[in-house]
C-alpha positions, -999 to +999 in steps of 0.1 A: +331-629-102+304-631-076+303-608-046+289-616-012+282-595+018+305-602+048+278-616+070+253-589+079+278-561+074+276-538+044+310-548+030+310-568-002+338-593-008+345-614-039+334-650-034+370-660-041+399-642-026+437-645-026+457-654+005+495-652+010+501-679+036+531-700+027+535-682-007+544-645-005+578-639+010+585-677+012+574-700-016+572-676-046+593-648-059+581-612-055+575-610-092+553-640-092+534-626-062+528-594-082+515-614-112+492-634-090+477-602-074+472-586-109+456-617-123+433-620-092+423-583-094+417-584-131+394-614-126+373-596-100+390-607-068+389-577-044+400-593-011+437-600-003+444-619+030+475-616+051+488-619+087+517-606+108+531-642+112+532-651+075+568-654+066+575-635+098+563-602+084+578-606+049+545-616+034+529-583+044+560-564+032+558-581-002+521-573-005+526-538+006+552-531-020+529-545-047+499-525-036+520-493-036+535-500-070+501-509-086+484-479-070+449-494-073+421-472-061+420-479-023+382-482-024+385-511-050+401-537-028+399-551+007+431-561+026+434-579+059+459-587+086+458-610+116+474-605+150+484-630+177+516-648+168+537-616+163+567-621+140+576-654+157+594-638+186+589-653+221+595-625+245+566-614+268+541-591+250+553-600+215+523-623+209+487-627+221+457-604+223+467-580+250+461-543+244+498-538+239+503-564+213+471-557+194+480-520+191+516-527+182+506-556+159+481-534+140+506-505+137+532-530+124+508-544+098+499-509+085+535-501+081+544-533+063+513-532+041+519-494+034+482-486+040+465-461+062+440-487+075+432-524+071+397-533+061+397-565+082+418-573+113+415-607+128+424-620+163+444-649+149+437-673+178+419-670+212+442-658+240+435-676+273+459-652+291+441-620+283+406-610+295+381-610+266+370-575+278+405-561+271+406-576+236+371-564+227+378-528+240+410-526+221+396-538+188+367-513+192+392-486+199+413-494+168+381-491+147+372-458+162+407-446+155+402-454+118+430-480+117+406-509+112+372-511+095+360-545+107+374-569+133+370-606+136+384-638+149+402-668+135+399-704+147+379-694+178+353-717+193+317-707+191+315-701+228+345-677+227+330-657+199+297-656+218+315-642+248+331-615+226+296-605+213+282-605+249+310-581+261+305-559+231+267-557+236+269-550+273+294-522+269+281-507+236+312-517+217+317-530+182+317-568+182+334-592+157+320-592+122+337-622+108+355-655+116+382-672+096+379-709+101+393-738+082+366-753+060+368-781+034+353-815+027+369-831+057+367-802+082+331-793+085+318-792+121+324-755+129+309-741+097+280-766+095+271-770+132+289-750+158+286-715+143+249-718+132+237-697+161+264-670+153+252-669+117+215-666+126+216-642+155+249-622+151+253-621+113+289-634+113+306-635+080+333-660+072+366-659+052+374-696+050+409-710+046+423-743+034+394-751+011+416-776-008+429-792+024+464-780+018+462-793-018+452-830-012+417-823-025+432-814-059+441-851-063+478-843-070+489-867-042+470-897-056+500-910-075+528-901-051+544-870-037+551-844-064+580-820-063+577-783-055+546-787-033+537-769-001+536-800+019+572-805+011+583-771+025+607-774+055+589-768+087+555-781+075+559-817+085+531-812+110+507-802+082+518-831+060+511-856+088+478-840+095+463-841+060+482-867+039+463-897+052+455-929+034+418-927+045+415-892+029+432-904-003+409-933-007+379-910-005+395-885-029+399-913-055+361-917-054+356-879-057+376-880-089+349-899-107+324-871-098+348-844-111+354-864-143+317-868-149+312-830-146+343-824-167+358-802-141+391-804-121+393-818-086+402-784-073+372-767-090+349-794-075+363-788-039+361-750-042+326-750-056+316-774-028+327-747-003+310-720-022+277-739-020+275-731+017+255-699+021+274-690+052+307-687+033+314-651+025+346-658+006+369-687-001+406-679+003+428-692-025+465-700-019+478-703-055+515-702-063+512-703-101+490-682-125+476-712-143+466-726-109+449-694-099+430-691-131+418-728-128+406-721-093+388-690-103+369-712-127+352-729-098+327-700-098+312-716-129+310-750-113+288-741-083+255-745-102+266-779-115+265-792-079+229-804-077+214-819-046+222-853-060+258-845-065+261-830-030+245-861-016+270-883-034+299-862-019+283-866+015+281-903+011+318-905+002+330-886+032+303-898+056+312-869+080+282-844+077+276-831+112+244-843+128+222-814+139+200-816+170+163-822+164+139-796+177 
């Protein structure tokens, strides 16, 4: 396993990590979740990603029970939570980034995960109804209380993250250390253009999600819609409509020839492509089967196979590389 610094912080995270969205507490049995965490840990993965909204809190409960049972040395792994959506409730103050919900959300995550602190706590979405000063002060305070070690954002615009850094600097507070954006072959603008100033001047780390584009980059949808796939889960019709497009599938068919020439799987090619970006601290895997997880971990060995020529071929297939301004 390769380990990378989380931006300019001193924290080292495995280049591949294990997430629990749509799997723990929902798609897979608790026993399978435990097997996945053990396999990940034994293969060098040290970061496990979670959020309060995942399975409405059940995902964190499952992970918490596993962590307590396995009793790994707390210094050997990194665990995260994300606060914004609450547990899916809709009453006032049960979601958002107010001081009240951030504190209650953090305390709830600690209880469900059965840990004294979370290494990373993300503000899961920007909150237009809460002053950014309130959010930054609260996250700083949670760190000073020892409940959180690093705080960050998820799916924030570059301007919103910049504002958080400005507030932190002006008030001598701890600013965000990382962002969790979607990043894959067809979602590139934030990571390759919008965030460049944040990487250069603020040392932001990234824990990217959906590197396989909800599975379509594995090629499993090229010959129809398979059974037991996440895009078939009730309630995810919006995700299916977003990613399962004919234009994407046509490009993925062309990608398959590249994967075949390298003698690697489509999933390994897509994950290695993400890992080639030096601003990626860790790529979050969302495996539901052991064989799937081990295949994905093999992408570490594929990174060096992606020469400049191969990367250019991939860019030509997608024709979506963000244009950068000329200076």
